[in-house]
Backbone as numpy.savetxt, mean C-alpha at the origin, in Angstrom:
# Nx Ny Nz CAx CAy CAz Cx Cy Cz
-30.79 -12.60 -10.94 -31.85 -11.27 -10.91 -31.01 -10.03 -10.99
-29.92 -9.83 -9.99 -28.94 -8.88 -9.88 -27.74 -9.44 -9.69
-26.60 -8.80 -10.06 -25.16 -9.12 -10.04 -24.50 -8.36 -9.20
-23.92 -9.02 -8.00 -23.17 -8.39 -7.06 -21.62 -8.33 -7.28
-21.21 -9.25 -8.22 -19.72 -9.45 -8.71 -18.90 -8.05 -9.03
-19.83 -6.89 -9.79 -18.79 -5.77 -9.81 -18.55 -5.21 -8.65
-19.55 -5.20 -7.74 -19.31 -4.70 -6.45 -17.99 -5.12 -5.75
-18.21 -6.63 -5.80 -17.26 -7.50 -4.89 -15.80 -7.41 -5.62
-15.84 -7.04 -6.87 -14.45 -6.87 -7.53 -13.85 -5.37 -7.14
-14.67 -4.42 -7.04 -14.40 -3.07 -6.70 -13.75 -3.24 -5.11
-14.52 -3.83 -4.42 -14.26 -3.90 -2.94 -12.76 -4.68 -2.68
-12.63 -5.76 -3.39 -11.46 -6.45 -3.48 -10.31 -5.52 -3.98
-10.58 -4.87 -4.89 -9.44 -3.73 -5.50 -9.24 -2.82 -4.34
-10.11 -2.37 -3.64 -9.85 -1.33 -2.76 -9.15 -1.87 -1.63
-9.42 -2.97 -1.18 -8.64 -3.81 -0.27 -7.06 -3.94 -0.46
-7.04 -4.37 -1.64 -5.53 -4.69 -2.38 -4.74 -3.32 -2.41
-5.62 -2.41 -2.73 -4.66 -0.86 -2.75 -4.33 -0.56 -1.62
-5.36 -0.83 -0.64 -4.85 -0.44 0.99 -3.76 -1.19 1.30
-3.69 -2.50 1.13 -2.57 -3.31 1.67 -1.23 -2.95 0.73
-1.33 -2.49 -0.34 -0.02 -2.18 -0.99 0.32 -0.67 -0.29
-0.51 0.28 0.02 -0.32 1.38 0.62 0.37 1.03 1.85
-0.04 0.08 2.50 0.25 0.14 4.07 1.74 -0.71 3.74
2.12 -1.43 3.01 3.25 -1.99 2.69 4.26 -1.03 2.57
3.99 0.19 2.20 5.05 1.24 1.79 5.29 2.19 3.00
4.35 1.94 4.12 4.67 2.70 5.26 5.73 2.10 6.16
6.60 2.60 6.38 7.68 1.98 7.14 7.61 2.07 8.77
7.59 1.09 9.48 7.33 0.88 10.88 8.64 1.02 11.81
9.91 1.37 11.24 10.93 1.26 11.82 11.65 0.08 11.90
11.04 -1.15 10.94 11.61 -2.40 10.78 12.01 -2.39 9.42
13.19 -3.15 9.02 13.44 -3.15 7.47 12.61 -4.12 6.75
12.00 -3.56 5.73 11.30 -4.44 4.71 11.65 -4.00 3.20
11.88 -4.78 2.37 12.28 -4.53 0.85 11.04 -3.73 0.15
9.90 -3.96 0.91 8.58 -3.17 0.22 8.87 -1.75 0.33
9.58 -1.26 1.43 9.60 0.20 1.70 10.48 0.81 0.44
11.32 0.16 -0.31 11.96 0.67 -1.58 11.11 0.53 -2.78
9.84 0.12 -2.67 9.09 -0.19 -3.88 9.00 1.18 -4.60
8.61 2.31 -4.15 8.55 3.44 -5.11 9.72 4.12 -5.45
10.99 3.46 -5.24 12.22 3.98 -5.83 12.23 3.75 -7.32
12.49 4.69 -8.12 12.97 4.23 -9.52 14.31 4.77 -9.88
14.99 3.88 -10.51 16.54 4.15 -10.83 16.74 4.46 -12.35
17.38 5.41 -12.57 17.78 5.66 -14.14 18.86 4.62 -14.41
18.37 3.96 -15.32 19.39 2.71 -15.72 19.15 2.41 -17.32
20.35 2.49 -17.97 20.33 2.26 -19.36 19.31 3.33 -20.09
19.35 4.52 -19.64 18.59 5.51 -20.48 17.00 5.37 -20.18
16.60 4.69 -19.31 15.10 4.81 -18.66 15.20 4.69 -17.30
13.96 5.00 -16.78 13.72 4.72 -15.33 13.09 3.59 -15.02
13.72 2.69 -13.99 13.28 1.18 -13.73 12.95 1.41 -12.36
12.21 0.21 -11.93 12.04 0.25 -10.44 13.18 -0.40 -9.91
13.58 -0.34 -8.83 14.80 -0.51 -8.17 14.84 -2.00 -8.33
13.81 -2.97 -8.08 13.72 -4.24 -8.02 14.30 -4.89 -9.37
14.12 -4.09 -10.56 14.46 -4.63 -11.80 16.06 -4.38 -12.02
16.61 -3.77 -11.25 18.19 -3.66 -11.28 18.98 -4.16 -10.08
18.22 -4.61 -9.02 19.05 -4.99 -8.00 18.19 -5.87 -6.93
19.05 -6.59 -6.10 18.13 -7.41 -5.20 18.27 -6.58 -3.86
17.10 -6.55 -3.38 17.26 -6.02 -1.71 16.76 -7.18 -0.70
17.66 -7.21 0.26 17.49 -8.23 1.19 17.44 -7.58 2.66
17.17 -8.36 3.64 17.10 -7.79 5.10 18.65 -8.29 5.58
19.20 -7.21 5.97 20.49 -7.65 6.66 20.50 -7.86 8.04
19.55 -6.75 8.77 19.23 -6.96 10.12 17.97 -6.09 10.23
17.36 -6.42 11.43 15.82 -5.58 11.64 15.77 -4.07 11.24
17.16 -3.41 11.32 17.07 -1.98 10.86 17.94 -1.61 9.49
18.13 -2.88 8.97 19.07 -2.52 7.66 18.81 -3.44 6.44
18.74 -2.66 5.36 18.41 -3.30 4.03 19.72 -3.34 3.36
19.92 -4.49 2.67 21.24 -4.38 1.63 20.68 -4.47 0.10
21.08 -3.61 -0.50 21.01 -3.53 -2.03 22.00 -3.96 -2.61
21.97 -4.95 -3.35 23.16 -5.40 -4.35 22.66 -5.49 -5.63
23.20 -4.36 -6.36 22.95 -4.29 -8.01 23.55 -5.45 -8.76
22.81 -5.77 -9.91 23.33 -6.76 -10.64 24.53 -6.25 -11.52
24.60 -4.91 -11.82 25.70 -4.31 -12.28 26.29 -3.34 -11.47
27.50 -3.75 -11.14 28.04 -2.82 -9.95 27.97 -1.38 -10.33
28.21 -1.14 -11.98 28.00 0.16 -12.33 27.03 1.06 -12.09
25.87 0.41 -11.68 24.77 1.10 -11.09 24.81 1.74 -9.64
25.57 1.36 -9.04 25.61 1.73 -7.40 25.38 3.25 -7.33
26.11 4.18 -8.13 25.99 5.56 -8.06 24.37 6.12 -8.59
23.92 5.14 -9.57 22.62 5.55 -10.10 21.53 5.25 -9.04
21.74 4.01 -8.34 20.92 3.77 -7.20 20.86 4.54 -6.06
22.30 4.91 -5.52 22.43 5.99 -4.54 21.60 7.25 -4.97
21.79 7.80 -5.93 21.05 8.99 -6.54 19.60 8.89 -6.29
18.92 7.92 -6.76 17.63 7.70 -6.75 17.15 7.30 -5.32
17.97 6.78 -4.22 17.56 6.73 -3.08 17.47 7.99 -2.31
18.43 8.89 -2.55 18.40 10.33 -2.15 17.20 11.02 -2.64
16.98 10.91 -3.96 15.86 11.52 -4.56 14.48 11.12 -4.19
14.40 9.91 -3.67 13.16 9.44 -3.05 12.64 10.16 -1.87
13.67 10.57 -1.19 13.48 11.44 0.06 13.02 10.59 1.26
13.33 9.28 1.49 12.70 8.25 2.47 13.25 8.56 3.85
14.20 9.60 3.84 14.77 9.85 5.31 15.62 8.73 5.84
16.01 7.72 5.00 16.85 6.56 5.59 18.37 7.06 5.47
19.17 6.20 6.25 20.64 6.64 6.02 20.95 5.72 5.13
22.06 6.02 4.06 22.50 5.51 3.05 24.00 5.39 3.08
24.30 4.15 3.07 26.00 3.80 3.19 26.48 3.00 1.90
27.14 3.45 0.99 27.93 3.07 0.02 29.07 2.10 0.36
29.22 0.75 -0.26 30.41 0.01 0.01 30.75 -0.62 -1.38
31.77 -1.39 -1.37 32.18 -1.91 -2.78 31.14 -2.99 -3.32
30.55 -3.63 -2.34 29.46 -4.70 -2.86 28.04 -4.21 -2.95
27.66 -3.03 -2.78 26.28 -2.38 -2.82 26.29 -1.43 -1.93
24.66 -1.34 -1.47 24.36 -0.06 -0.59 23.49 -0.73 0.62
24.00 -0.22 1.69 23.27 -0.37 2.79 22.04 0.65 3.12
20.95 0.48 3.42 20.03 1.33 3.88 19.62 0.98 5.42
19.78 2.06 6.11 19.80 1.90 7.57 18.30 2.69 7.83
17.53 2.12 8.59 16.15 2.53 8.79 16.09 3.12 10.21
16.07 4.39 10.54 16.18 5.08 11.94 14.85 4.41 12.68
15.22 4.40 13.71 14.10 4.50 14.98 12.93 5.40 14.85
11.70 5.05 15.14 10.83 6.10 14.95 10.61 6.72 16.40
10.34 8.21 16.25 10.02 8.92 17.27 8.35 8.79 17.66
8.10 9.16 18.69 6.58 9.18 19.05 5.87 10.16 17.99
6.58 11.15 17.75 5.92 12.18 16.80 5.68 11.55 15.20
6.82 10.89 14.98 6.73 10.20 13.62 5.84 9.05 13.65
5.43 8.34 14.91 4.49 7.15 14.56 3.17 7.83 14.69
2.91 8.80 15.43 1.52 9.50 15.37 1.28 10.08 13.98
2.36 10.36 13.20 2.02 11.08 11.86 1.99 9.66 10.84
2.51 8.74 11.12 2.34 7.64 10.32 0.93 7.03 10.65
0.59 6.80 11.78 -0.77 6.49 12.22 -1.76 7.12 11.48
-1.79 8.53 11.48 -2.61 9.43 10.81 -2.51 9.19 9.26
-1.47 8.94 8.56 -1.54 8.91 7.33 -2.06 7.48 7.00
-1.86 6.44 7.68 -2.73 5.14 7.54 -4.09 5.36 7.68
-4.55 6.15 8.63 -5.99 6.35 8.92 -6.49 7.03 7.76
-5.77 8.09 7.26 -6.32 8.76 5.93 -6.39 7.84 4.64
-5.40 6.83 4.49 -5.75 5.88 3.53 -6.65 4.87 3.89
-6.87 4.57 4.70 -8.13 3.62 5.25 -9.33 4.42 4.88
-9.50 5.94 5.01 -10.72 6.62 4.83 -10.93 6.64 3.13
-9.81 6.70 2.45 -9.83 6.81 0.86 -10.27 5.53 0.44
-10.05 4.44 0.97 -10.54 3.05 0.64 -11.88 2.77 0.95
-12.47 3.42 2.06 -13.79 3.47 2.51 -14.63 4.31 1.60
-14.13 5.27 1.00 -14.81 6.12 0.06 -14.99 5.36 -1.26
-13.94 4.62 -1.54 -14.15 3.91 -2.67 -15.19 2.88 -2.68
-15.28 2.04 -1.47 -16.27 1.28 -1.32 -17.65 1.93 -1.30
-17.85 3.08 -0.73 -19.00 3.74 -0.72 -19.60 4.09 -2.13
-18.65 4.62 -2.95 -18.85 4.90 -4.48 -19.16 3.65 -5.05
-18.67 2.53 -4.86 -18.84 1.30 -5.42 -20.30 0.78 -5.16
-20.77 1.14 -3.79 -22.22 0.84 -3.59 -23.10 1.63 -4.21
-22.77 3.08 -4.15 -23.77 3.73 -4.91 -24.07 3.41 -6.21
-22.80 3.11 -7.03 -22.89 2.77 -8.30 -23.72 1.34 -8.75
-23.55 0.38 -7.55 -24.31 -0.83 -7.77 -25.82 -0.54 -7.28
-26.03 0.06 -6.66 -27.52 0.69 -6.24 -28.33 1.41 -7.37
-27.33 2.18 -8.08 -27.96 2.73 -9.17 -28.14 1.68 -10.40
-27.42 0.79 -10.52 -27.51 -0.23 -11.55 -28.75 -0.97 -11.17
-29.05 -1.35 -9.78 -30.27 -1.91 -9.43 -31.28 -1.29 -9.79
-31.23 -0.08 -9.67 -32.73 0.73 -9.89 -32.78 0.89 -11.52
-31.94 0.83 -12.29 -32.04 0.82 -13.71 -32.72 -0.48 -14.15
-32.60 -1.61 -13.54 -33.10 -2.77 -13.92 -34.72 -2.94 -13.48
-35.41 -1.81 -13.14 -36.44 -1.89 -12.87 -36.88 -3.08 -11.79
-36.20 -3.24 -10.94 -36.72 -4.47 -9.85 -38.01 -4.31 -9.30
-38.71 -5.15 -8.77 -39.65 -5.11 -7.98 -39.30 -4.46 -6.69
-40.03 -3.72 -5.74 -39.94 -3.09 -4.67 -39.13 -4.04 -3.83
-39.71 -5.37 -3.37 -39.07 -6.27 -2.35 -37.71 -6.88 -2.95
-37.44 -7.24 -4.38 -36.07 -7.45 -4.79 -35.28 -6.37 -4.69
-35.67 -5.01 -4.89 -34.65 -3.85 -4.77 -34.39 -3.83 -3.37
-35.28 -4.02 -2.33 -34.94 -3.98 -0.75 -34.11 -4.92 -0.33
-34.14 -6.34 -1.07 -33.37 -7.31 -0.78 -31.91 -7.18 -1.33
-31.69 -6.42 -2.63 -30.67 -6.21 -3.13 -29.81 -5.23 -2.32
-30.50 -4.10 -1.63 -29.86 -3.26 -0.78 -29.32 -3.75 0.42
-30.13 -4.83 0.86 -29.71 -5.32 2.17 -28.49 -6.21 1.77
-28.33 -6.91 0.55 -27.23 -7.87 0.27 -26.01 -7.00 -0.15
-26.30 -5.74 -0.72 -25.03 -4.80 -0.88 -24.48 -4.34 0.47
-25.57 -3.99 1.26 -25.02 -3.49 2.71 -24.22 -4.51 3.50
-24.41 -5.68 3.22 -23.93 -6.68 3.99 -22.43 -6.90 3.45
-22.34 -6.76 2.15 -21.10 -6.83 1.48 -20.28 -5.62 1.81
-20.88 -4.51 2.05 -20.21 -3.35 2.39 -19.59 -3.35 3.76
-20.48 -3.83 4.72 -20.01 -4.23 6.30 -18.80 -4.82 6.28
-18.86 -5.90 5.45 -17.66 -7.12 5.39 -16.49 -6.27 4.91
-16.58 -5.56 3.77 -15.65 -4.81 3.13 -14.76 -4.01 4.05
-15.72 -3.13 4.71 -15.23 -2.04 5.88 -14.49 -2.71 7.07
-15.12 -4.02 7.42 -14.41 -4.67 8.42 -13.01 -5.18 8.18
-12.81 -5.66 6.87 -11.68 -6.20 6.19 -10.88 -5.14 6.20
-11.26 -3.79 5.83 -10.19 -2.53 5.88 -10.02 -2.14 7.00
-10.66 -2.43 8.10 -10.66 -1.88 9.43 -9.42 -2.81 10.02
-9.56 -4.26 9.91 -8.67 -5.11 10.25 -7.30 -5.02 9.76
-7.07 -4.27 8.43 -5.86 -4.00 7.89 -5.30 -2.70 8.70
-6.13 -1.76 8.75 -5.71 -0.65 9.69 -5.16 -1.10 10.91
-6.03 -1.84 11.67 -5.48 -2.11 12.93 -4.20 -3.00 13.02
-4.04 -3.76 12.26 -2.78 -4.48 11.95 -1.64 -3.60 11.63
-1.55 -2.64 10.71 -0.67 -1.59 10.56 -0.56 -0.80 11.81
-1.56 -0.37 12.42 -1.48 0.56 13.50 -0.59 -0.19 14.63
-0.89 -1.32 14.84 -0.14 -2.09 15.79 1.22 -2.28 15.52
1.84 -2.34 14.14 2.85 -2.22 13.83 3.73 -1.03 13.95
2.88 0.14 13.80 3.62 1.53 13.94 3.90 1.56 15.24
2.88 1.34 16.04 3.11 1.56 17.72 3.93 0.52 18.46
4.17 -0.56 18.20 5.09 -1.39 18.57 6.71 -1.45 17.96
């Protein structure tokens, strides 16, 4: 009678987007995902860092970047400084060490606020998807009771999606403050 799959797909995309955004928020612990936004000028074009080097965790506060071509070390260093991540960068003969500073209370609060803003952006996406689905249902000229059932079904999906987003936020907030 009515199809909820488009809404489910948009809700899933919103959740995936939020998870990706949260992976790029550093919590004082080393994680290669922190450098996902870094693009390196290599061989005449900009490439994601992961296309020109391997990033590994050296210790809880340090990442090791090992370029496949040692001639790229200076380009990677430039890209890291240009990304303005506020990490300490140490170049040695085998690659680059990225040292992640400990978070201050103020920084933790800013990160939590940023995470909350991204959560709200994802919720807005869910609300827009709900409105779009409801508009589509109204265009189908459904009987009143079927339309009411559709609204109830979509609201259950919205509640589930929002709970999933909230769980992602709570997990990230725990990482930030621990």
